[in-house]
C-alpha positions, 0 to 999 in steps of 0.5 A, a space after each residue: 553435640 551440635 545438630 547437623 545443618 539442614 540444606 536450604 529448601 529449593 526456592 519456588 519456581 519463578 512465575 512466568 510473565 503473562 504472554 500477549 494474546 496471539 494474533 488472530 488467524 488470517 481470514 483474508 481470502 484469495 481474489 476470485 481472479 487471482 489465486 496466488 502471488 508470483 514469487 519475486 525474482 532475484 533481480 526484482 528483489 535487488 531493484 526493490 532494495 536499491 529503491 528503498 535506500 534512495 531519498 524521497 525527492 521532489 524535483 522542481 521540473 515539470 514534465 506534462 503528460 498527454 492531456 488525454 490520460 489525465 482528464 478531469 472526469 472519470 468513466 462509470 461502469 468499471 468494477 468497484 474495488 477497495 483501495 487503501 492508502 497507508 504508511 508512516 506520514 514521513 515515509 513512502 506511501 503504499 497503495 493497496 488494491 483488493 477485490 473487497 476488504 476481505 480479499 488478499 491484495 491484487 496489487 501493492 504499490 510503493 511510491 516515492 511520495 511521503 504519506 503525509 504529503 499525499 494525504 495533504 494534497 488530496 485534502 486540497 483538491 484532485 490528485 492524479 497519479 500517473 505511472 508509466 513504464 516501457 512497453 516490451 512486446 516480447 514480454 507477456 507480462 500483465 500490466 499489474 505485474 510490471 515491477 517498476 514505474 516512472 511516477 508523475 503527480 499532477 504532471 510533476 515527475 516525482 521519482 518512481 513507484 515499485 510493485 511489491 508482493 505483500 509482506 507480513 506487515 502488509 497482511 497484518 494491516 489488511 487483516 486489521 482493516 478487514 472490517 473497514 470499507 471506508 474511513 481514515 485514521 491511524 493503525 492501533 499501536 498494538 498492530 503497528 509500532 510507532 517510529 522513534 519520533 512517534 510517527 504512527 502508521 496512517 491509513 485511508 480506505 475508500 472504494 475505487 472504480 477500476 477501468 481497463 482501457 486495454 492490456 497496456 492501460 488501467 485506471 483506478 478512480 476513487 469513488 467519493 461519497 459526495 459524487 458532486 465533488 468527483 474523485 479525490 484521487 485517480 491512479 493511471 497505469 500506462 505502458 508506452 
């Protein structure tokens, strides 16, 4: 008499693949002068969405600015803050300002200039960015809260710049660089993914001097360690 067939024993459970280590907790602190960020309005979100769909253009026409706004030297005595230029070399550049590397950004601007082009121009000499917007006396908005600007680079109209609230990717980048006070390089691959063509996220960080001219004008001057060479980058915010 044949012995009854035994049912096969259950297979051992599969071992799960090791998980990647969790992201470090955010240690960035609110700026002493600003405890939070205003939520973007529906209209502002639509403006940003349209802006990001526009191609990067470099118009050939030159529109000079008032010479008093773009002087060669810069005034000492302003507040020292941290500025970070970052972005993929072929994509729009981002400019973030913080009270210190360990504080949340007080301002992030996305400009219609490729990151690689701006860094290349800075390597060749002084770059002066002027952002202008229309003054509206009926609105009590602070100048750093203006949502959209007309952008000039060394007197040449170069499209637009928009202010945006920090995204999760921005916060991740700021957290990665929180121990860096000055320097330049690329963000490690595990912190920022490469693009399809291998483009890596590039950054440059330096101290800036923030000078408030009035409620309608602010200027940020990059502080070069070699003070004899002056500032490599100046950013002017003006309401006219």
